[in-house]
C-alpha positions as CSV (number, residue, x, y, z in Angstrom):
1,M,8.4,24.9,-17.6
2,S,6.9,21.5,-16.7
3,A,4.7,19.5,-19.1
4,A,1.0,19.3,-18.3
5,R,-0.3,16.2,-16.6
6,T,-3.8,14.7,-16.4
7,I,-5.0,13.3,-13.1
8,G,-8.4,11.7,-12.4
9,A,-10.8,10.0,-10.0
10,L,-12.8,6.9,-11.1
11,Q,-16.1,6.9,-9.2
12,L,-17.9,3.5,-9.0
13,G,-19.0,1.0,-6.4
14,A,-18.0,-2.5,-5.4
15,S,-20.0,-5.3,-7.0
16,P,-21.9,-7.5,-4.6
17,E,-20.7,-10.4,-6.8
18,G,-17.2,-10.0,-5.5
19,P,-13.9,-8.4,-6.5
20,G,-13.6,-10.2,-9.8
21,A,-16.8,-8.6,-11.0
22,T,-15.7,-5.2,-9.7
23,V,-12.4,-5.5,-11.7
24,E,-14.5,-6.1,-14.8
25,R,-16.4,-2.8,-14.1
26,V,-13.1,-1.0,-13.8
27,L,-11.8,-2.5,-17.0
28,A,-14.9,-1.1,-18.8
29,H,-13.3,2.4,-18.3
30,E,-10.0,1.4,-19.8
31,Q,-10.2,3.6,-22.9
32,R,-10.7,6.8,-20.9
33,L,-8.1,5.8,-18.3
34,A,-5.5,5.5,-21.0
35,G,-5.5,9.3,-21.4
36,C,-4.5,9.9,-17.8
37,D,-1.2,10.0,-15.9
38,L,-2.6,9.1,-12.5
39,V,-6.1,7.9,-11.5
40,V,-7.4,7.3,-8.0
41,L,-10.0,4.6,-7.2
42,P,-12.3,4.6,-4.1
43,E,-11.7,3.1,-0.7
44,A,-12.5,-0.6,-0.4
45,L,-13.5,-0.9,-4.0
46,L,-12.2,-4.4,-4.2
47,G,-13.7,-6.2,-1.3
48,G,-16.5,-3.8,-0.6
49,Y,-17.5,-1.4,2.1
50,P,-20.3,-3.0,4.2
51,K,-22.1,0.2,5.2
52,G,-24.7,-0.4,7.9
53,A,-23.5,-3.9,8.8
54,D,-22.7,-4.6,12.5
55,F,-21.3,-8.2,12.1
56,G,-23.2,-9.3,15.2
57,A,-21.0,-7.3,17.6
58,R,-22.5,-6.6,21.1
59,V,-20.8,-5.4,24.3
60,G,-19.6,-8.7,25.9
61,Y,-20.3,-11.1,23.0
62,R,-20.5,-11.7,19.3
63,T,-23.2,-13.6,17.5
64,D,-22.8,-16.7,15.3
65,E,-24.5,-14.9,12.5
66,G,-22.0,-12.1,12.8
67,R,-19.1,-14.6,12.6
68,D,-20.6,-16.0,9.4
69,A,-21.0,-12.5,8.0
70,F,-17.3,-11.8,8.6
71,R,-16.3,-15.1,7.0
72,A,-18.3,-14.1,3.9
73,Y,-16.7,-10.6,3.9
74,W,-13.2,-12.2,4.3
75,D,-14.0,-14.3,1.2
76,H,-14.4,-11.2,-0.8
77,A,-11.1,-9.7,0.3
78,V,-8.1,-9.8,-2.0
79,E,-4.5,-11.0,-1.6
80,L,-1.6,-8.9,-3.0
81,D,-0.4,-11.7,-5.2
82,G,-3.9,-12.6,-6.3
83,P,-5.6,-12.4,-9.7
84,E,-7.6,-9.2,-9.1
85,V,-4.5,-7.2,-8.1
86,A,-2.6,-8.7,-11.1
87,A,-5.5,-7.5,-13.3
88,L,-5.2,-3.9,-12.0
89,A,-1.5,-4.0,-12.5
90,A,-1.9,-5.1,-16.1
91,L,-4.5,-2.4,-16.7
92,A,-2.1,0.3,-15.4
93,G,0.6,-1.1,-17.8
94,R,-1.7,-1.1,-20.8
95,C,-2.9,2.5,-20.0
96,E,0.6,3.7,-19.1
97,A,-1.1,5.3,-16.1
98,A,-0.4,5.1,-12.4
99,L,-3.3,3.8,-10.4
100,V,-4.1,4.2,-6.7
101,A,-6.8,1.7,-5.7
102,G,-8.6,1.0,-2.5
103,V,-8.9,-2.6,-1.6
104,V,-9.8,-4.8,1.4
105,E,-6.5,-6.8,1.8
106,R,-6.4,-10.3,3.3
107,G,-3.4,-10.6,5.6
108,G,-3.8,-14.1,7.1
109,S,-7.1,-14.0,9.0
110,T,-7.0,-10.3,9.5
111,L,-8.3,-7.8,6.9
112,Y,-6.8,-4.4,6.2
113,C,-8.2,-1.4,4.4
114,T,-5.4,-0.7,1.9
115,A,-4.5,1.6,-0.9
116,L,-2.4,-0.1,-3.6
117,F,-0.1,1.9,-5.9
118,F,0.4,0.6,-9.4
119,S,3.1,2.0,-11.6
120,A,2.6,3.1,-15.2
121,A,4.8,0.1,-16.1
122,G,2.2,-2.3,-14.8
123,E,3.8,-3.2,-11.4
124,L,2.5,-3.2,-7.9
125,A,4.8,-0.4,-6.6
126,A,3.7,0.0,-3.0
127,S,0.8,-0.3,-0.5
128,H,-0.6,1.6,2.4
129,R,-2.6,0.0,5.1
130,K,-5.1,2.4,6.9
131,V,-3.5,3.2,10.2
132,M,-6.8,4.1,12.0
133,P,-10.0,2.4,11.0
134,T,-13.0,4.6,12.1
135,A,-15.5,3.5,14.7
136,S,-17.1,0.1,13.8
137,E,-14.5,-0.4,11.0
138,R,-12.2,-1.6,13.8
139,L,-14.4,-4.7,14.2
140,I,-13.4,-5.9,10.7
141,W,-10.1,-4.2,9.8
142,G,-6.7,-4.3,11.5
143,Q,-4.4,-1.3,11.8
144,G,-1.5,-0.6,9.5
145,D,1.9,0.3,10.9
146,G,4.4,3.0,9.9
147,S,6.1,0.7,7.4
148,T,3.3,1.4,4.9
149,L,3.4,5.2,4.5
150,P,4.9,5.2,1.0
151,V,5.3,8.0,-1.5
152,V,5.6,6.8,-5.1
153,Q,7.0,8.5,-8.1
154,T,4.3,8.6,-10.9
155,P,4.0,10.3,-14.2
156,A,2.0,13.0,-12.4
157,G,4.6,13.5,-9.7
158,R,5.2,12.1,-6.2
159,A,2.0,10.6,-4.9
160,G,0.9,9.4,-1.5
161,A,-2.4,8.3,0.0
162,A,-4.5,8.9,3.1
163,I,-7.7,6.7,3.3
164,C,-11.0,8.3,4.4
165,W,-10.7,9.6,7.9
166,E,-7.0,9.3,8.0
167,N,-7.2,12.7,6.4
168,Y,-8.4,14.1,9.7
169,M,-5.1,13.0,11.5
170,P,-2.9,16.2,11.6
171,L,0.3,14.3,12.4
172,L,-0.3,11.9,9.5
173,R,-0.8,14.8,7.2
174,A,2.5,16.4,8.5
175,A,4.4,13.1,7.9
176,M,3.1,12.8,4.4
177,Y,3.8,16.5,3.5
178,A,7.4,15.9,4.8
179,Q,7.9,13.3,2.1
180,G,7.6,15.9,-0.7
181,L,4.1,15.1,-2.1
182,D,2.9,16.5,-5.4
183,V,-0.4,14.7,-5.5
184,W,-2.5,13.8,-2.4
185,C,-4.7,10.7,-3.1
186,A,-7.8,10.3,-0.9
187,P,-9.8,7.1,-1.5
188,T,-13.0,7.4,0.6
189,V,-16.6,6.4,1.1
190,D,-17.4,9.7,2.9
191,D,-20.1,11.3,0.8
192,R,-21.0,14.2,3.2
193,D,-20.8,17.8,2.3
194,V,-18.2,18.5,4.9
195,W,-15.8,16.1,3.1
196,Q,-15.5,18.6,0.3
197,S,-14.4,21.3,2.8
198,S,-11.8,18.9,4.2
199,M,-10.4,18.0,0.8
200,R,-10.2,21.7,-0.1
201,H,-8.4,22.5,3.1
202,I,-5.8,19.7,2.7
203,A,-5.0,20.8,-0.9
204,Y,-4.6,24.4,0.3
205,E,-2.6,23.4,3.4
206,G,-0.2,21.1,1.6
207,R,-0.1,23.3,-1.5
208,L,-0.5,20.2,-3.7
209,F,-3.0,18.7,-6.1
210,L,-5.6,16.5,-4.4
211,V,-7.7,13.7,-5.9
212,S,-10.4,12.1,-3.8
213,A,-12.3,9.1,-5.3
214,C,-15.5,8.0,-3.5
215,Q,-17.7,5.0,-4.2
216,Y,-21.1,5.3,-5.7
217,L,-23.7,2.7,-4.6
218,P,-27.4,2.9,-5.6
219,P,-30.2,2.4,-3.0
220,P,-30.1,-1.2,-1.6
221,V,-32.5,-3.4,-3.5
222,D,-34.0,-4.8,-0.2
223,G,-34.5,-1.3,1.2
224,R,-32.1,-1.9,4.1
225,A,-28.6,-0.9,5.1
226,G,-27.7,-3.6,7.6
227,D,-30.6,-3.6,10.1
228,R,-31.7,-0.1,9.3
229,P,-34.4,0.8,6.7
230,W,-33.0,2.8,3.8
231,P,-35.0,5.3,1.7
232,G,-35.6,3.9,-1.8
233,D,-34.6,7.2,-3.5
234,Q,-31.3,7.7,-1.6
235,P,-28.1,6.2,-2.8
236,L,-26.3,4.0,-0.2
237,I,-23.1,6.0,-1.0
238,R,-23.8,9.0,-3.3
239,G,-20.2,9.7,-4.4
240,G,-18.5,13.1,-4.3
241,S,-15.3,12.4,-6.2
242,V,-13.4,15.7,-6.6
243,I,-10.0,17.2,-7.7
244,F,-8.6,20.4,-6.1
245,S,-5.6,22.6,-7.1
246,P,-2.7,23.6,-4.8
247,M,-4.6,26.8,-4.1
248,G,-7.7,25.0,-3.0
249,E,-9.7,25.7,-6.2
250,P,-12.0,22.9,-7.6
251,L,-10.7,21.5,-10.9
252,A,-13.3,18.8,-11.4
253,G,-16.3,17.5,-9.5
254,P,-17.7,16.9,-7.1
255,L,-19.6,14.1,-9.0
256,Y,-22.7,12.9,-7.3
257,G,-25.4,10.3,-8.0
258,E,-23.7,8.3,-10.7
259,E,-20.6,6.4,-11.7
260,G,-18.0,8.1,-13.9
261,L,-14.5,9.4,-14.4
262,I,-13.5,13.0,-13.6
263,T,-10.2,14.4,-14.8
264,A,-8.2,17.6,-14.8
265,T,-5.2,18.6,-16.8
266,V,-2.8,20.3,-14.4
267,D,0.5,22.3,-14.5
268,P,3.0,20.8,-11.9
269,D,4.6,24.3,-11.7
270,D,1.5,25.4,-9.9
271,I,2.8,23.6,-6.8
272,V,5.9,25.9,-6.7
273,R,3.8,28.9,-7.3
274,A,1.5,28.0,-4.5
275,R,4.3,27.3,-2.0
276,Y,5.8,30.8,-2.6
277,D,4.0,32.0,0.5
278,L,3.3,28.7,2.3
279,D,5.4,25.6,2.3
280,P,4.3,23.5,5.2
281,V,7.6,21.6,5.5
282,G,9.9,24.3,4.2
283,H,9.9,28.0,4.9
284,Y,6.6,27.9,6.8
285,S,7.7,25.3,9.3
286,R,9.6,25.7,12.6
287,P,11.5,22.5,13.2
288,D,13.5,24.3,15.9
289,I,10.3,24.4,17.9
290,F,8.2,21.5,16.7
291,R,9.4,17.9,16.1
292,L,7.6,15.0,14.6
293,E,9.1,11.5,14.9
294,V,7.7,8.8,12.6
295,D,8.3,5.1,13.2
296,R,8.7,3.5,9.8
297,Q,9.5,0.0,11.1
298,A,7.2,-3.0,10.4
299,R,5.6,-4.2,13.6
300,P,4.8,-7.9,13.4
301,A,2.7,-9.6,16.1
302,A,5.8,-11.1,17.7
303,T,9.6,-10.8,17.6
304,W,11.4,-13.6,19.2
305,A,13.9,-12.8,21.9
306,P,16.5,-15.5,22.7
307,G,15.9,-17.4,25.9
308,E,17.7,-19.9,28.0
309,A,16.0,-22.8,26.3
310,E,17.1,-21.5,22.9
311,P,20.4,-19.8,23.3
312,T,21.5,-17.3,20.7
313,P,23.5,-19.0,18.1
314,P,27.1,-17.9,18.0
315,R,27.8,-14.9,15.8
316,H,29.6,-17.0,13.2
317,V,26.3,-18.6,12.2
318,L,25.8,-16.5,9.1
319,T,24.7,-16.6,5.6
320,I,26.8,-14.3,3.5
321,L,25.9,-13.2,-0.1
322,A,28.1,-11.5,-2.6
323,V,26.1,-8.5,-4.0
324,A,26.7,-6.1,-6.9
325,D,25.1,-3.0,-5.2
326,L,25.5,-3.1,-1.4
327,Q,23.0,-0.4,-0.6
328,R,20.4,-1.8,-3.0
329,S,20.6,-5.3,-1.5
330,R,20.5,-3.8,2.0
331,R,17.3,-1.9,1.2
332,F,15.7,-5.1,-0.2
333,Y,16.2,-7.1,2.9
334,Q,15.5,-4.3,5.4
335,D,12.4,-3.1,3.6
336,T,11.1,-6.7,3.4
337,F,11.9,-7.8,7.0
338,G,12.8,-4.7,9.0
339,W,16.1,-6.3,10.3
340,P,18.6,-3.8,11.9
341,A,22.2,-3.7,10.8
342,R,24.6,-4.9,13.5
343,V,27.7,-4.5,11.4
344,E,28.1,-1.8,8.9
345,V,31.4,-1.0,7.0
346,P,31.8,0.4,3.5
347,V,32.1,-3.1,1.9
348,Y,30.0,-5.2,4.2
349,V,26.6,-5.0,6.0
350,E,25.5,-7.6,8.5
351,L,21.8,-7.7,9.4
352,A,20.6,-9.2,12.7
353,L,17.8,-11.8,12.4
354,P,15.4,-12.1,15.4
355,D,16.8,-15.5,16.4
356,G,20.4,-14.2,16.7
357,R,21.6,-15.4,13.3
358,G,22.9,-13.0,10.7
359,L,22.6,-12.2,7.0
360,G,25.8,-10.7,5.6
361,L,25.9,-8.7,2.4
362,Y,29.4,-8.4,0.9
363,R,30.2,-6.1,-2.0
364,R,31.1,-8.4,-4.9
365,E,34.4,-6.7,-5.9
366,N,35.7,-7.0,-2.3
367,F,34.6,-10.7,-1.8
368,A,37.9,-11.9,-3.2
369,H,39.6,-10.5,-0.2
370,N,38.5,-13.6,1.7
371,T,38.2,-16.1,-1.1
372,G,41.0,-15.1,-3.5
373,Q,38.5,-15.2,-6.4
374,E,35.8,-12.7,-7.2
375,P,32.3,-14.2,-7.9
376,Q,31.2,-14.1,-11.5
377,A,28.5,-11.6,-12.2
378,L,25.2,-13.0,-13.5
379,P,23.5,-11.9,-16.7
380,E,20.5,-9.7,-16.2
381,G,17.5,-11.8,-15.0
382,A,19.5,-14.9,-14.3
383,I,19.1,-17.0,-11.1
384,A,22.0,-17.8,-8.8
385,G,22.6,-21.2,-7.3
386,T,22.0,-19.8,-3.8
387,E,18.7,-20.2,-1.9
388,V,18.0,-18.4,1.4
389,Y,15.1,-19.8,3.4
390,L,13.5,-17.2,5.7
391,H,10.4,-17.5,7.9
392,C,8.0,-14.5,8.2
393,D,4.8,-13.9,10.2
394,D,2.6,-12.6,7.4
395,L,3.6,-14.3,4.2
396,H,1.5,-12.2,1.7
397,A,2.5,-8.9,3.3
398,A,6.2,-10.0,3.2
399,V,5.9,-11.0,-0.5
400,A,4.4,-7.6,-1.3
401,R,7.1,-5.8,0.6
402,A,9.8,-7.8,-1.2
403,Q,8.3,-7.0,-4.6
404,R,8.1,-3.3,-3.7
405,A,11.8,-3.5,-2.7
406,G,12.9,-4.9,-6.1
407,G,12.3,-8.6,-5.7
408,R,11.1,-10.7,-8.6
409,L,8.3,-13.2,-7.9
410,L,9.3,-16.7,-9.2
411,S,6.5,-18.8,-7.5
412,A,3.5,-17.4,-5.7
413,A,2.7,-18.3,-2.1
414,A,1.3,-21.8,-1.9
415,P,1.2,-24.8,0.5
416,R,4.4,-26.9,0.1
417,E,4.7,-30.6,0.8
418,W,7.1,-30.1,3.7
419,G,4.4,-28.2,5.8
420,D,5.0,-24.6,5.1
421,D,3.3,-22.1,2.9
422,A,6.1,-20.6,0.8
423,A,6.7,-18.1,-2.0
424,Y,9.9,-18.0,-4.1
425,L,11.5,-14.7,-5.2
426,A,14.7,-13.5,-6.7
427,D,16.5,-10.7,-4.9
428,P,18.2,-7.9,-6.9
429,D,21.3,-10.1,-7.3
430,G,19.4,-13.2,-8.5
431,N,19.7,-15.1,-5.2
432,V,16.6,-17.2,-4.6
433,V,14.7,-16.0,-1.4
434,V,12.1,-18.4,0.0
435,L,9.6,-16.6,2.2
436,A,7.7,-19.1,4.4
437,T,5.3,-19.5,7.2
438,P,3.8,-22.7,8.7
439,S,0.7,-23.9,6.9
440,R,-2.5,-23.4,8.8
């Protein structure tokens, strides 16, 4: 018999004063959050959801006022190594509760609607970028790729997230179910009645616990939502946070018309009971008939193919690192950069960089085969005398991926005197990894 778990949804709205002020409003609920195992926060809570704004977009042209509005919105977005994200991580650690929080993430000049996963140990464990912004959201948010569809182990079980109308994508739901979810997290700003039906259906279809957290925003003080008049007695976003059981029964909420925390104490064994007669990726699936293929690779804006002007360096242009755990180190570099393996034997893996060079990972105890001397193991947390300098397209996203893959941040991304923006991390073996991109 499994121990009971407490899951919750924190309903509140983004502060117009910016993400720092919103974090302070979240922190005001710390005492109650400390009693939970997992809490979901709404979509775009840090950064804000600009309901009614059009950002000056017209067919065939954009206005200068719209560009200024986007610049102001960009200013309110957060970076994954920024202070607001660090504050939420610290909150999760103090409360010993996993958090799933909706933010507007700044990735270079592009913004993403993102769900961040914080572990109960106070670490940013993973992130999910919304793969399909809805309607006019596509004016202001980029699309995530398949590399950010994580499932994270939490004190409440295995959790994953679908943001707002991603929940209406049947293939995305199937891909998430296939990863063995226990808790479906649905950050949203959809306050319509039909949303409740959708959430109930997904809980029942997936036979899992579902937590949906919606923003609550009062009527706008100027009586307008963008260029549209707004009734003075109608909230801009009325809420609707809710928790459902694996049998589609409401456990808490929906909460309307106010901020607040809803919680439910649940029995994880209810998932097994519910899947007795319907397991969507087990006995109630037909993989012999239907097949879903999911591309989990990161898709940067450009990958550089070798050309005549820049011939591929010979294969012996390699950096080779001695590593304690070959598969752990391989996961770190592949999860961070998405490089394929071009050589793979039990004691050695060689990853192919886009410019034709290679990064070799050699199991430490076999390194002496070539050198005659086994490298000395480092004490836990020590830094090796090796530095690997690697360029990336999206520095902040690469830093976040590296941290999720087990890297330890030594120095945050910042402009360096030699002309690059760079961040310093330690890989799982203590090697210093410099992630860099040309300064703007």
